[in-house]
C-alpha angles and dihedrals in degrees: 000000000000127000131198123193125194136173114256109223104147136048115289100002127161111251101178140007130201119195132186114170109311096338117094132183116200122196113212130197117210124191108233131173107299098356150356134295130198133220137179129219123191128196145151117233127207142156117249122219091274089055094251117139114247135184127225135184096195118104135190120213096268089049091048090058089057091043090056090053091048092048091052091052090049092051091048091051093046090054091048091051091051094050112094116242092012 
């Protein structure tokens, strides 16, 4: 699994990504009145026959196992981000 961390400075910016195989979860920070909110997007990336990157939200059993691990990581990160002084 790979992980990327970035500093969030602008509205709706990715702060962390988790990737297993072709499945990726991205944690986003959004500026809201009086603070910030976090959301997660999950997608599977692949190249089509023309070599163009595409996204999918359909998963086979083996991919679901990676999806479960990525989801657990995203939940843990969201909980850490919501904890004061973390």
